[in-house]
Backbone and ligand atoms as CSV (ligand in chain L), in Angstrom:
chain,resi,resn,atom,element,x,y,z
A,1,MET,N,N,7.100,54.394,17.457
A,1,MET,CA,C,6.300,55.459,16.643
A,1,MET,C,C,4.905,54.983,16.526
A,2,LYS,N,N,3.867,55.886,16.904
A,2,LYS,CA,C,2.473,55.831,16.862
A,2,LYS,C,C,1.906,57.131,16.524
A,3,LEU,N,N,1.060,56.778,15.402
A,3,LEU,CA,C,0.283,58.066,14.672
A,3,LEU,C,C,-1.257,57.942,14.935
A,4,LEU,N,N,-1.568,59.178,15.010
A,4,LEU,CA,C,-3.134,59.225,15.250
A,4,LEU,C,C,-3.843,59.895,13.703
A,5,PHE,N,N,-4.575,59.131,13.240
A,5,PHE,CA,C,-5.244,59.373,12.108
A,5,PHE,C,C,-6.755,59.867,12.082
A,6,LEU,N,N,-6.882,61.207,12.091
A,6,LEU,CA,C,-8.303,61.949,12.336
A,6,LEU,C,C,-9.014,62.085,10.899
A,7,ASN,N,N,-10.133,61.849,10.924
A,7,ASN,CA,C,-10.909,62.011,9.931
A,7,ASN,C,C,-12.373,62.915,10.102
A,8,GLY,N,N,-12.463,63.860,9.211
A,8,GLY,CA,C,-13.645,64.606,9.717
A,8,GLY,C,C,-15.169,64.342,9.067
A,9,PRO,N,N,-15.848,65.486,9.116
A,9,PRO,CA,C,-17.376,64.890,8.911
A,9,PRO,C,C,-17.669,64.406,7.334
A,10,ASN,N,N,-18.427,63.531,7.535
A,10,ASN,CA,C,-18.918,62.919,6.326
A,10,ASN,C,C,-17.873,62.007,5.437
A,11,LEU,N,N,-16.843,61.868,5.905
A,11,LEU,CA,C,-16.053,61.066,5.553
A,11,LEU,C,C,-16.510,59.643,5.877
A,12,ASN,N,N,-17.405,59.309,6.779
A,12,ASN,CA,C,-17.881,58.008,6.951
A,12,ASN,C,C,-18.996,57.613,6.055
A,13,MET,N,N,-19.129,58.761,4.977
A,13,MET,CA,C,-20.247,58.197,3.827
A,13,MET,C,C,-19.325,57.747,2.662
A,14,LEU,N,N,-17.860,57.812,2.686
A,14,LEU,CA,C,-17.231,57.352,1.573
A,14,LEU,C,C,-17.927,56.167,0.783
A,15,GLY,N,N,-17.977,56.333,-0.268
A,15,GLY,CA,C,-18.214,55.250,-1.214
A,15,GLY,C,C,-19.821,55.183,-1.617
A,16,ILE,N,N,-20.552,55.923,-0.773
A,16,ILE,CA,C,-21.809,55.841,-0.770
A,16,ILE,C,C,-22.347,56.768,-1.831
A,17,ARG,N,N,-21.851,58.115,-1.938
A,17,ARG,CA,C,-22.301,59.079,-2.828
A,17,ARG,C,C,-20.956,59.791,-3.559
A,18,GLU,N,N,-21.112,60.607,-4.510
A,18,GLU,CA,C,-20.014,61.105,-4.997
A,18,GLU,C,C,-18.822,60.425,-5.440
A,19,PRO,N,N,-18.943,59.183,-6.044
A,19,PRO,CA,C,-17.742,58.381,-6.113
A,19,PRO,C,C,-16.820,58.890,-7.322
A,20,ASP,N,N,-17.280,59.901,-8.061
A,20,ASP,CA,C,-16.543,60.561,-9.119
A,20,ASP,C,C,-15.368,61.476,-8.460
A,21,ILE,N,N,-15.690,61.900,-7.240
A,21,ILE,CA,C,-14.748,62.756,-6.370
A,21,ILE,C,C,-13.987,62.051,-5.648
A,22,TYR,N,N,-14.688,61.285,-4.719
A,22,TYR,CA,C,-13.966,60.417,-3.650
A,22,TYR,C,C,-13.724,58.969,-3.768
A,23,GLY,N,N,-14.128,58.488,-4.933
A,23,GLY,CA,C,-13.854,57.118,-5.173
A,23,GLY,C,C,-15.174,56.188,-4.505
A,24,LYS,N,N,-14.986,54.958,-4.981
A,24,LYS,CA,C,-15.909,54.005,-4.672
A,24,LYS,C,C,-15.871,53.101,-3.300
A,25,GLN,N,N,-14.566,53.272,-2.841
A,25,GLN,CA,C,-14.373,52.643,-1.780
A,25,GLN,C,C,-15.052,53.239,-0.223
A,26,THR,N,N,-15.240,52.395,0.584
A,26,THR,CA,C,-15.858,52.974,1.707
A,26,THR,C,C,-14.975,53.498,2.934
A,27,TYR,N,N,-15.729,53.785,3.942
A,27,TYR,CA,C,-14.765,54.499,5.110
A,27,TYR,C,C,-14.218,53.061,5.683
A,28,ALA,N,N,-14.992,51.982,5.757
A,28,ALA,CA,C,-14.360,50.849,6.455
A,28,ALA,C,C,-12.989,50.340,5.548
A,29,ASP,N,N,-13.194,50.562,4.034
A,29,ASP,CA,C,-11.878,50.257,3.287
A,29,ASP,C,C,-10.710,51.112,3.664
A,30,LEU,N,N,-11.145,52.292,3.892
A,30,LEU,CA,C,-9.985,53.204,4.327
A,30,LEU,C,C,-9.384,52.881,5.516
A,31,GLU,N,N,-10.047,52.391,6.581
A,31,GLU,CA,C,-9.695,51.977,7.948
A,31,GLU,C,C,-8.787,50.891,7.673
A,32,GLU,N,N,-9.233,49.971,6.679
A,32,GLU,CA,C,-8.437,48.619,6.594
A,32,GLU,C,C,-7.158,48.950,5.897
A,33,TYR,N,N,-7.060,49.986,5.078
A,33,TYR,CA,C,-5.965,50.393,4.014
A,33,TYR,C,C,-4.894,51.192,5.121
A,34,ILE,N,N,-5.313,51.833,6.083
A,34,ILE,CA,C,-4.538,52.546,6.936
A,34,ILE,C,C,-3.872,51.602,7.880
A,35,ARG,N,N,-4.585,50.701,8.421
A,35,ARG,CA,C,-4.117,49.704,9.353
A,35,ARG,C,C,-3.044,48.986,8.695
A,36,GLY,N,N,-3.329,48.495,7.347
A,36,GLY,CA,C,-2.472,47.709,6.602
A,36,GLY,C,C,-0.992,48.300,6.459
A,37,PHE,N,N,-1.126,49.605,5.970
A,37,PHE,CA,C,0.190,50.339,5.606
A,37,PHE,C,C,0.993,50.597,6.933
A,38,CYS,N,N,0.344,50.863,8.021
A,38,CYS,CA,C,0.920,50.935,9.337
A,38,CYS,C,C,1.744,49.792,9.871
A,39,GLY,N,N,0.957,48.441,9.495
A,39,GLY,CA,C,1.458,47.156,9.905
A,39,GLY,C,C,2.845,47.020,8.997
A,40,ASP,N,N,2.798,47.401,7.735
A,40,ASP,CA,C,3.924,47.236,6.940
A,40,ASP,C,C,4.919,48.120,7.173
A,41,LEU,N,N,4.722,49.384,7.460
A,41,LEU,CA,C,5.803,50.272,8.258
A,41,LEU,C,C,6.262,50.204,9.572
A,42,GLY,N,N,5.482,49.182,10.346
A,42,GLY,CA,C,5.762,49.017,11.717
A,42,GLY,C,C,5.454,50.067,12.524
A,43,ILE,N,N,4.448,50.742,12.374
A,43,ILE,CA,C,4.087,51.867,13.307
A,43,ILE,C,C,2.769,51.633,13.779
A,44,GLY,N,N,2.604,51.946,15.180
A,44,GLY,CA,C,1.077,51.682,15.710
A,44,GLY,C,C,0.302,52.935,15.101
A,45,CYS,N,N,-1.079,52.564,15.165
A,45,CYS,CA,C,-2.019,53.676,14.709
A,45,CYS,C,C,-3.423,53.546,15.521
A,46,GLU,N,N,-3.931,54.784,15.380
A,46,GLU,CA,C,-5.415,54.824,15.870
A,46,GLU,C,C,-6.077,55.602,14.879
A,47,ILE,N,N,-7.431,55.302,14.658
A,47,ILE,CA,C,-7.942,55.902,13.746
A,47,ILE,C,C,-9.247,56.495,14.448
A,48,PHE,N,N,-9.689,57.796,13.908
A,48,PHE,CA,C,-11.103,58.395,14.761
A,48,PHE,C,C,-11.696,59.015,13.562
A,49,GLN,N,N,-12.881,58.946,13.526
A,49,GLN,CA,C,-13.628,59.828,12.697
A,49,GLN,C,C,-14.769,60.332,13.344
A,50,SER,N,N,-14.901,61.804,13.247
A,50,SER,CA,C,-16.188,62.265,13.796
A,50,SER,C,C,-16.870,63.301,12.770
A,51,ASN,N,N,-18.094,63.497,13.279
A,51,ASN,CA,C,-18.873,64.718,12.411
A,51,ASN,C,C,-18.787,66.023,13.120
A,52,HIS,N,N,-18.268,65.735,14.334
A,52,HIS,CA,C,-18.449,67.098,15.535
A,52,HIS,C,C,-16.851,67.568,15.401
A,53,GLU,N,N,-17.041,68.805,15.591
A,53,GLU,CA,C,-15.598,69.659,15.643
A,53,GLU,C,C,-15.092,69.561,16.974
A,54,GLY,N,N,-16.012,69.714,17.969
A,54,GLY,CA,C,-15.446,69.564,19.507
A,54,GLY,C,C,-14.946,68.053,19.818
A,55,ALA,N,N,-15.467,66.863,19.153
A,55,ALA,CA,C,-15.011,65.847,19.201
A,55,ALA,C,C,-13.505,65.514,18.607
A,56,LEU,N,N,-13.398,66.243,17.582
A,56,LEU,CA,C,-12.052,66.114,16.957
A,56,LEU,C,C,-10.901,67.039,17.727
A,57,VAL,N,N,-11.438,68.175,18.353
A,57,VAL,CA,C,-10.539,68.850,19.197
A,57,VAL,C,C,-10.075,68.049,20.318
A,58,ASP,N,N,-11.237,67.346,21.133
A,58,ASP,CA,C,-10.921,66.634,22.028
A,58,ASP,C,C,-9.841,65.542,21.681
A,59,ALA,N,N,-10.065,64.843,20.686
A,59,ALA,CA,C,-9.112,63.960,20.135
A,59,ALA,C,C,-7.590,64.327,19.940
A,60,ILE,N,N,-7.586,65.655,19.311
A,60,ILE,CA,C,-6.322,66.212,19.190
A,60,ILE,C,C,-5.650,66.587,20.629
A,61,GLN,N,N,-6.337,66.984,21.446
A,61,GLN,CA,C,-5.922,67.240,22.870
A,61,GLN,C,C,-5.448,66.021,23.540
A,62,ALA,N,N,-6.161,64.928,23.440
A,62,ALA,CA,C,-6.007,63.622,24.026
A,62,ALA,C,C,-4.718,62.942,23.465
A,63,ALA,N,N,-4.201,63.428,22.351
A,63,ALA,CA,C,-3.224,62.896,21.478
A,63,ALA,C,C,-1.775,63.268,22.070
A,64,TYR,N,N,-1.945,64.428,22.969
A,64,TYR,CA,C,-0.817,64.979,23.560
A,64,TYR,C,C,0.096,64.109,24.477
A,65,GLN,N,N,1.325,63.845,24.340
A,65,GLN,CA,C,2.106,62.915,25.052
A,65,GLN,C,C,1.720,61.421,24.650
A,66,LYS,N,N,0.919,61.193,23.792
A,66,LYS,CA,C,0.479,59.881,23.673
A,66,LYS,C,C,0.872,59.314,22.340
A,67,PHE,N,N,0.782,60.395,21.131
A,67,PHE,CA,C,1.109,59.908,19.905
A,67,PHE,C,C,2.291,60.732,19.549
A,68,ASP,N,N,2.820,60.159,18.291
A,68,ASP,CA,C,4.360,60.958,17.819
A,68,ASP,C,C,3.947,61.834,16.705
A,69,GLY,N,N,2.687,61.657,16.215
A,69,GLY,CA,C,2.139,62.516,15.202
A,69,GLY,C,C,0.693,62.272,14.670
A,70,ILE,N,N,0.257,63.268,14.103
A,70,ILE,CA,C,-1.221,63.375,13.516
A,70,ILE,C,C,-1.272,63.363,12.040
A,71,VAL,N,N,-2.230,62.460,11.484
A,71,VAL,CA,C,-2.298,62.586,10.086
A,71,VAL,C,C,-4.033,62.915,10.063
A,72,ILE,N,N,-4.181,64.179,9.429
A,72,ILE,CA,C,-5.364,64.548,9.611
A,72,ILE,C,C,-6.313,64.959,8.387
A,73,ASN,N,N,-7.287,64.222,8.098
A,73,ASN,CA,C,-8.142,65.104,6.923
A,73,ASN,C,C,-9.505,65.525,7.742
A,74,PRO,N,N,-9.326,66.860,7.732
A,74,PRO,CA,C,-10.537,67.634,8.550
A,74,PRO,C,C,-11.780,67.759,7.578
A,75,ALA,N,N,-11.727,67.303,6.554
A,75,ALA,CA,C,-12.846,67.530,5.588
A,75,ALA,C,C,-13.224,68.937,5.417
A,76,ALA,N,N,-14.645,69.151,5.587
A,76,ALA,CA,C,-15.270,70.423,5.440
A,76,ALA,C,C,-14.740,71.421,6.727
A,77,TYR,N,N,-14.358,71.006,7.594
A,77,TYR,CA,C,-13.675,71.703,8.743
A,77,TYR,C,C,-12.240,72.315,8.555
A,78,THR,N,N,-11.777,71.836,7.356
A,78,THR,CA,C,-10.522,72.172,6.723
A,78,THR,C,C,-10.652,73.749,6.593
A,79,HIS,N,N,-11.775,74.149,5.883
A,79,HIS,CA,C,-12.136,75.506,5.507
A,79,HIS,C,C,-12.661,76.445,6.430
A,80,THR,N,N,-12.991,76.046,7.360
A,80,THR,CA,C,-13.710,76.866,8.612
A,80,THR,C,C,-13.050,76.914,10.079
A,81,SER,N,N,-12.320,75.853,10.284
A,81,SER,CA,C,-12.025,75.675,11.626
A,81,SER,C,C,-10.835,76.272,12.243
A,82,VAL,N,N,-10.973,77.206,13.061
A,82,VAL,CA,C,-9.736,77.719,13.638
A,82,VAL,C,C,-9.558,77.028,14.985
A,83,ALA,N,N,-10.675,76.268,15.474
A,83,ALA,CA,C,-10.545,75.581,16.689
A,83,ALA,C,C,-9.747,74.405,16.397
A,84,LEU,N,N,-9.835,73.837,15.217
A,84,LEU,CA,C,-8.830,72.625,14.926
A,84,LEU,C,C,-7.390,73.094,14.823
A,85,LEU,N,N,-7.235,74.346,14.053
A,85,LEU,CA,C,-5.946,74.800,14.025
A,85,LEU,C,C,-5.218,75.096,15.444
A,86,ASP,N,N,-6.092,75.627,16.309
A,86,ASP,CA,C,-5.641,76.042,17.624
A,86,ASP,C,C,-5.127,74.696,18.471
A,87,ALA,N,N,-5.987,73.751,18.232
A,87,ALA,CA,C,-5.745,72.534,19.218
A,87,ALA,C,C,-4.484,71.997,18.489
A,88,LEU,N,N,-4.292,71.888,17.115
A,88,LEU,CA,C,-3.107,71.446,16.642
A,88,LEU,C,C,-1.809,71.986,17.183
A,89,LYS,N,N,-1.799,73.445,17.204
A,89,LYS,CA,C,-0.901,74.254,17.734
A,89,LYS,C,C,-0.544,73.995,19.294
A,90,ALA,N,N,-1.736,73.773,20.091
A,90,ALA,CA,C,-1.679,73.527,21.286
A,90,ALA,C,C,-0.859,72.341,21.667
A,91,VAL,N,N,-0.913,71.289,21.022
A,91,VAL,CA,C,-0.433,70.012,21.240
A,91,VAL,C,C,1.104,69.741,20.599
A,92,GLY,N,N,1.325,70.661,19.631
A,92,GLY,CA,C,2.488,70.573,18.998
A,92,GLY,C,C,3.219,69.583,18.419
A,93,LEU,N,N,2.378,68.539,18.143
A,93,LEU,CA,C,2.582,67.335,17.445
A,93,LEU,C,C,2.932,67.641,15.992
A,94,PRO,N,N,4.031,66.931,15.510
A,94,PRO,CA,C,4.128,66.867,13.756
A,94,PRO,C,C,2.703,66.467,13.224
A,95,ALA,N,N,2.219,67.424,12.373
A,95,ALA,CA,C,0.864,67.003,11.774
A,95,ALA,C,C,1.056,67.033,10.187
A,96,ALA,N,N,0.353,66.157,9.613
A,96,ALA,CA,C,0.274,66.162,8.167
A,96,ALA,C,C,-1.318,66.437,7.889
A,97,GLU,N,N,-1.523,67.279,6.794
A,97,GLU,CA,C,-2.902,67.287,6.260
A,97,GLU,C,C,-3.082,66.474,5.166
A,98,VAL,N,N,-4.341,65.661,5.013
A,98,VAL,CA,C,-4.527,64.981,3.791
A,98,VAL,C,C,-5.942,65.358,3.455
A,99,HIS,N,N,-6.079,65.359,1.845
A,99,HIS,CA,C,-7.339,65.379,1.299
A,99,HIS,C,C,-7.346,64.226,0.254
A,100,LEU,N,N,-8.584,63.535,0.104
A,100,LEU,CA,C,-8.715,62.409,-1.084
A,100,LEU,C,C,-8.577,63.106,-2.326
A,101,SER,N,N,-9.479,64.391,-2.441
A,101,SER,CA,C,-9.566,64.844,-3.564
A,101,SER,C,C,-8.421,66.122,-3.716
A,102,ASP,N,N,-8.263,66.555,-5.015
A,102,ASP,CA,C,-7.332,67.907,-5.257
A,102,ASP,C,C,-8.030,68.888,-5.167
A,103,VAL,N,N,-7.918,69.533,-3.820
A,103,VAL,CA,C,-8.715,70.617,-3.230
A,103,VAL,C,C,-8.437,71.818,-4.100
A,104,SER,N,N,-7.296,72.041,-4.569
A,104,SER,CA,C,-6.582,73.273,-5.378
A,104,SER,C,C,-7.389,73.383,-6.629
A,105,ARG,N,N,-8.204,72.141,-7.110
A,105,ARG,CA,C,-8.672,72.366,-8.441
A,105,ARG,C,C,-10.136,72.489,-8.276
A,106,ARG,N,N,-10.743,72.487,-7.094
A,106,ARG,CA,C,-12.075,72.654,-6.729
A,106,ARG,C,C,-12.480,74.050,-6.539
A,107,GLU,N,N,-13.652,74.135,-5.821
A,107,GLU,CA,C,-14.411,75.501,-5.465
A,107,GLU,C,C,-13.621,76.500,-4.931
A,108,ASP,N,N,-13.825,77.676,-5.111
A,108,ASP,CA,C,-12.870,78.803,-3.981
A,108,ASP,C,C,-13.091,78.626,-2.678
A,109,PHE,N,N,-14.174,78.242,-1.980
A,109,PHE,CA,C,-14.313,78.105,-0.549
A,109,PHE,C,C,-13.386,77.005,-0.134
A,110,ARG,N,N,-12.877,75.965,-1.143
A,110,ARG,CA,C,-12.028,74.870,-0.722
A,110,ARG,C,C,-10.572,75.234,-0.587
A,111,GLN,N,N,-10.237,76.465,-1.123
A,111,GLN,CA,C,-8.863,76.895,-1.121
A,111,GLN,C,C,-8.363,77.423,-0.018
A,112,ILE,N,N,-9.099,77.676,1.050
A,112,ILE,CA,C,-8.766,78.204,2.467
A,112,ILE,C,C,-8.621,76.942,3.182
A,113,SER,N,N,-7.306,76.607,3.816
A,113,SER,CA,C,-7.132,75.767,4.793
A,113,SER,C,C,-6.574,76.386,6.028
A,114,TYR,N,N,-7.397,76.474,7.308
A,114,TYR,CA,C,-6.826,76.878,8.596
A,114,TYR,C,C,-6.021,75.865,8.939
A,115,VAL,N,N,-6.350,74.534,9.058
A,115,VAL,CA,C,-5.494,73.587,9.573
A,115,VAL,C,C,-4.045,73.427,9.274
A,116,ARG,N,N,-4.047,74.017,7.683
A,116,ARG,CA,C,-2.523,73.618,7.007
A,116,ARG,C,C,-1.623,74.514,7.702
A,117,LEU,N,N,-2.170,75.533,8.305
A,117,LEU,CA,C,-1.087,76.234,9.116
A,117,LEU,C,C,-0.563,75.774,10.254
A,118,ALA,N,N,-1.092,74.868,10.678
A,118,ALA,CA,C,-0.232,73.808,11.931
A,118,ALA,C,C,0.138,72.551,11.303
A,119,CYS,N,N,0.324,72.326,10.025
A,119,CYS,CA,C,0.741,71.154,9.336
A,119,CYS,C,C,2.125,71.226,8.584
A,120,CYS,N,N,2.911,70.450,8.707
A,120,CYS,CA,C,4.110,70.402,8.008
A,120,CYS,C,C,4.149,70.100,6.587
A,121,LYS,N,N,3.049,69.304,6.109
A,121,LYS,CA,C,2.865,69.070,4.924
A,121,LYS,C,C,1.494,68.819,4.344
A,122,THR,N,N,1.024,69.015,3.269
A,122,THR,CA,C,-0.216,68.613,2.599
A,122,THR,C,C,-0.232,67.570,1.807
A,123,PHE,N,N,-1.068,66.626,1.574
A,123,PHE,CA,C,-1.101,65.705,0.428
A,123,PHE,C,C,-2.592,65.620,0.048
A,124,ALA,N,N,-2.885,66.249,-1.165
A,124,ALA,CA,C,-4.153,66.266,-1.590
A,124,ALA,C,C,-4.125,65.829,-3.115
A,125,GLY,N,N,-5.271,64.970,-3.379
A,125,GLY,CA,C,-5.421,64.427,-4.449
A,125,GLY,C,C,-4.922,62.976,-4.923
A,126,PHE,N,N,-4.418,62.507,-3.753
A,126,PHE,CA,C,-3.872,61.299,-4.019
A,126,PHE,C,C,-4.777,59.876,-3.508
A,127,GLY,N,N,-5.927,60.395,-3.141
A,127,GLY,CA,C,-6.697,59.273,-2.859
A,127,GLY,C,C,-6.495,58.585,-1.541
A,128,PHE,N,N,-6.806,57.369,-1.239
A,128,PHE,CA,C,-6.380,56.634,-0.060
A,128,PHE,C,C,-4.810,57.128,0.244
A,129,GLU,N,N,-4.115,56.943,-0.847
A,129,GLU,CA,C,-2.741,56.799,-0.778
A,129,GLU,C,C,-2.031,57.873,-0.130
A,130,GLY,N,N,-2.700,59.210,-0.172
A,130,GLY,CA,C,-2.398,60.414,0.567
A,130,GLY,C,C,-2.349,60.203,2.041
A,131,TYR,N,N,-2.730,59.122,2.709
A,131,TYR,CA,C,-2.542,58.685,4.079
A,131,TYR,C,C,-1.367,58.251,4.316
A,132,ARG,N,N,-0.969,57.334,3.457
A,132,ARG,CA,C,0.286,56.577,3.649
A,132,ARG,C,C,1.580,57.422,3.253
A,133,LEU,N,N,1.304,58.528,2.236
A,133,LEU,CA,C,2.392,59.288,1.874
A,133,LEU,C,C,2.394,60.365,3.294
A,134,ALA,N,N,1.525,60.625,3.737
A,134,ALA,CA,C,1.430,61.304,5.227
A,134,ALA,C,C,2.422,60.729,6.316
A,135,ALA,N,N,2.042,59.487,6.432
A,135,ALA,CA,C,2.495,58.740,7.406
A,135,ALA,C,C,4.097,58.427,7.317
A,136,GLU,N,N,4.517,58.220,5.913
A,136,GLU,CA,C,5.777,57.997,5.606
A,136,GLU,C,C,6.440,59.285,5.748
A,137,TYR,N,N,5.983,60.195,5.471
A,137,TYR,CA,C,6.452,61.718,5.631
A,137,TYR,C,C,6.746,61.963,7.191
A,138,LEU,N,N,5.667,61.912,8.074
A,138,LEU,CA,C,6.037,61.939,9.591
A,138,LEU,C,C,7.093,61.172,9.926
A,139,LEU,N,N,7.072,59.852,9.266
A,139,LEU,CA,C,8.103,58.740,9.773
A,139,LEU,C,C,9.316,59.146,9.748
A,140,THR,N,N,9.722,59.918,8.348
A,140,THR,CA,C,10.965,60.298,7.834
A,140,THR,C,C,11.587,61.554,8.426
A,141,THR,N,N,10.826,62.305,8.644
A,141,THR,CA,C,11.144,63.754,8.917
A,141,THR,C,C,11.019,64.116,10.272
A,142,LYS,N,N,11.798,64.925,10.872
A,142,LYS,CA,C,11.897,65.422,12.202
A,142,LYS,C,C,11.463,66.947,12.195
A,143,SER,N,N,11.579,67.545,10.842
A,143,SER,CA,C,11.432,68.881,10.806
A,143,SER,C,C,10.159,69.383,11.146
A,144,GLY,N,N,8.997,68.520,11.309
A,144,GLY,CA,C,7.618,69.048,11.369
A,144,GLY,C,C,7.171,69.296,12.776
A,145,VAL,N,N,8.167,69.432,13.727
A,145,VAL,CA,C,7.665,69.573,15.135
A,145,VAL,C,C,7.462,71.167,15.053
A,146,ILE,N,N,6.222,71.549,15.621
A,146,ILE,CA,C,5.819,72.794,15.638
A,146,ILE,C,C,6.087,73.584,17.082
A,147,ASP,N,N,6.889,74.461,17.019
A,147,ASP,CA,C,7.049,75.262,18.271
A,147,ASP,C,C,6.276,76.263,18.455
A,148,THR,N,N,5.399,75.882,19.377
A,148,THR,CA,C,4.143,76.884,19.720
A,148,THR,C,C,4.815,78.173,20.357
A,149,ALA,N,N,5.924,78.011,21.146
A,149,ALA,CA,C,6.459,79.198,21.789
A,149,ALA,C,C,6.762,80.362,20.690
A,150,LYS,N,N,7.167,79.921,19.520
A,150,LYS,CA,C,7.445,80.814,18.572
A,150,LYS,C,C,6.523,81.324,17.763
A,151,GLU,N,N,5.238,80.815,17.754
A,151,GLU,CA,C,4.434,81.279,16.944
A,151,GLU,C,C,3.582,82.367,17.586
L,1,CA2,O1,O,-10.616,65.712,-0.540
L,1,CA2,C1,C,-10.919,65.576,0.841
L,1,CA2,O2,O,-10.611,64.612,1.352
L,1,CA2,C2,C,-12.072,66.662,1.615
L,1,CA2,O3,O,-11.544,66.625,2.788
L,1,CA2,C3,C,-13.254,65.726,1.579
L,1,CA2,C4,C,-14.353,66.638,2.253
L,1,CA2,C5,C,-14.505,68.138,1.507
L,1,CA2,O4,O,-15.280,68.948,2.329
L,1,CA2,C6,C,-13.123,68.634,1.523
L,1,CA2,O5,O,-13.197,70.000,1.078
L,1,CA2,C7,C,-12.181,67.944,0.916
L,1,CA2,C8,C,-15.679,66.035,2.286
L,1,CA2,C9,C,-15.702,64.582,2.844
L,1,CA2,C10,C,-16.676,63.496,2.338
L,1,CA2,O6,O,-17.763,64.038,1.870
L,1,CA2,C11,C,-18.433,63.024,1.209
L,1,CA2,C12,C,-19.858,63.450,0.696
L,1,CA2,C13,C,-20.536,62.569,0.023
L,1,CA2,C14,C,-20.201,61.178,-0.126
L,1,CA2,C15,C,-19.089,60.849,0.492
L,1,CA2,C16,C,-18.277,61.592,1.077
């Protein structure tokens, strides 16, 4: 079992500003946390962060036949990106959406998630733990496979 963890724009700024919303821990702390629980769960992982939509699309495409699932925090692209949605649908890998904050309790523009339409589950508001919950979900469920032929 090998998972790809994708993080979108500005998540590399974690811990630097807005600690009330995103916590005090840094992006390096997040990477360490992900590698730690993946080790505990006995799963392989790769972590990639980009501020560029196309780079995230490329990473999703490159995951095809290489990973068993994708855990994605698309950050602001959550609310705007049909390109990320299409890429996830194109590769058809089980995917889980993660948000550090509880987006359902935030601004109206954060209530839309395009990426969610290609994800089997969303974990929002659990901080770093959301990534572990998403990984465990993908590890234990087989129901997340998206059949693009039927979409
Ligand atoms: O709650 C989340 O994880 C988000 O995906 C974070 C995004 C936001 O646009 C989404 O609506 C929800 C923001 C990424 C991090 O932005 C920072 C901004 C300032 C300081 C640190 C991080």
